[in-house]
C-alpha positions as a printed Julia matrix, in Angstrom:
140×3 Matrix{Float64}:
  -0.02   34.35   35.86
   0.07   35.28   32.31
   2.72   32.71   31.59
   0.8    30.09   32.96
  -2.39   30.93   30.91
  -0.76   31.15   27.99
   1.16   27.69   28.45
  -2.27   25.95   29.2
  -3.95   27.55   25.99
  -0.97   26.33   24.05
  -0.91   22.78   25.45
  -5.0    22.7    24.99
  -4.43   23.63   21.46
  -1.59   21.2    20.8
  -4.05   18.4    22.5
  -6.48   19.03   20.0
  -4.08   18.82   16.93
  -2.67   15.52   18.33
  -6.15   14.11   18.9
  -6.92   14.23   15.18
  -7.35   10.86   13.25
  -5.79   10.04    9.73
  -7.9     7.35    7.71
  -7.38    6.05    4.25
 -10.02    4.72    2.07
 -12.5     4.92   -0.82
 -14.51    8.12   -1.46
 -18.3     7.44   -2.09
 -21.46    9.09   -2.93
 -23.16    9.11    0.35
 -26.54    8.84   -0.78
 -25.62    6.08   -3.21
 -24.13    4.24   -0.55
 -27.18    4.57    1.97
 -29.45    3.36   -0.83
 -27.1     0.43   -1.84
 -26.53   -0.59    1.8
 -30.4    -0.8     2.46
 -30.84   -3.0    -0.71
 -27.8    -5.11    0.1
 -29.32   -5.91    3.58
 -32.82   -6.5     2.1
 -31.34   -9.16   -0.39
 -29.17  -10.9     2.36
 -25.43  -10.0     1.07
 -22.95   -7.49    2.27
 -21.16   -6.57   -0.95
 -19.1    -3.39    0.37
 -16.87   -3.91   -2.78
 -19.37   -3.56   -5.17
 -20.96   -0.81   -3.39
 -17.96    1.23   -3.54
 -17.64    1.09   -7.25
 -21.47    1.42   -7.84
 -21.22    4.6    -5.94
 -18.16    6.15   -7.08
 -18.38   10.03   -6.87
 -19.2    11.96   -9.82
 -19.22   15.58  -10.6
 -22.49   15.85   -9.04
 -22.1    14.42   -6.03
 -22.89   16.61   -3.15
 -22.57   14.29   -0.18
 -19.58   12.03    0.28
 -18.46    9.01    2.61
 -15.62    7.01    2.84
 -15.19    3.42    3.38
 -12.15    2.86    5.6
  -9.7     0.34    3.99
  -6.46    1.34    6.38
  -5.87    2.87    9.68
  -2.94    2.78   12.06
  -4.97    1.33   14.87
  -6.99   -0.89   12.86
 -10.16   -0.57   14.85
 -12.25    1.37   12.07
 -11.05   -0.53    9.08
 -14.29   -1.87    6.99
 -16.35    1.13    8.33
 -18.05    4.0     6.35
 -18.05    7.33    7.75
 -19.83   10.44    6.17
 -17.93   13.59    5.87
 -19.17   16.95    7.59
 -19.85   19.96    5.47
 -16.25   21.06    5.21
 -15.38   17.9     4.06
 -17.84   17.69    1.25
 -16.8    21.13    0.19
 -13.42   19.8     0.17
 -14.06   16.58   -2.12
 -16.34   18.43   -4.43
 -13.65   21.03   -5.04
 -10.74   18.26   -5.29
 -13.02   16.3    -7.6
 -13.73   19.25   -9.81
 -10.09   20.27   -9.85
  -9.12   17.04  -11.14
  -6.93   16.51   -7.8
  -9.18   13.45   -6.84
  -9.64   11.02   -9.87
 -10.69    7.32  -10.2
  -8.11    4.71  -10.42
  -8.23    2.06  -12.99
 -10.69    0.11  -11.48
 -13.12    3.04  -10.86
 -12.17    3.65   -7.23
 -11.31    7.07   -5.84
  -8.63    6.57   -3.03
  -8.28    9.33   -0.35
  -6.57   10.24    2.82
  -8.53   12.15    5.3
  -7.54   13.92    8.38
  -9.81   15.23   11.07
 -11.94   13.95   14.14
 -14.35   11.11   14.06
 -17.73   12.17   15.69
 -19.95    9.38   15.86
 -20.61    8.16   12.49
 -19.47   11.75   10.86
 -15.84   12.7    10.35
 -15.1    16.46   11.07
 -12.49   16.7     8.2
  -9.43   18.9     8.51
  -7.74   17.97    5.4
  -8.58   15.58    2.24
  -5.8    14.4    -0.19
  -5.61   11.55   -2.6
  -3.89    8.39   -1.14
  -0.28    8.02   -1.72
   0.46   12.08   -1.89
   2.17   12.89    1.38
   3.68   16.18    0.66
   1.04   17.9    -1.24
  -2.28   18.35    0.63
  -4.99   19.04   -1.88
  -7.2    21.21    0.73
  -7.54   22.23    4.22
 -10.37   23.81    6.41
  -9.18   27.37    6.86
């Protein structure tokens, strides 16, 4: 019976890991994004490309969001998701250490891995887009 319990727990753990999602997108200041989105809607325009540039994160950013630009399943491309507290901590430390930097046109491209829970992403890892081997940070 003990072997079956161990097997069941192992399978549940493996299913949890396999259900995690990966997204690629542009990192933004979540508070700036919220304000710009409201202003954009009031003016009758949806200018997300300019919002991602206007709301690029800085050293003082505390809350982050990711504008999804790539996804293997394509259903969430174009959505913006907020990072949870762990994700905010990972992004802050990666920005401060220089692991995440702006590209030539001011965007910060990232790859996040974790679970999407409504409009918030429960972040397991965060890394610069294009770096497959070196994960910048992981939740412990």
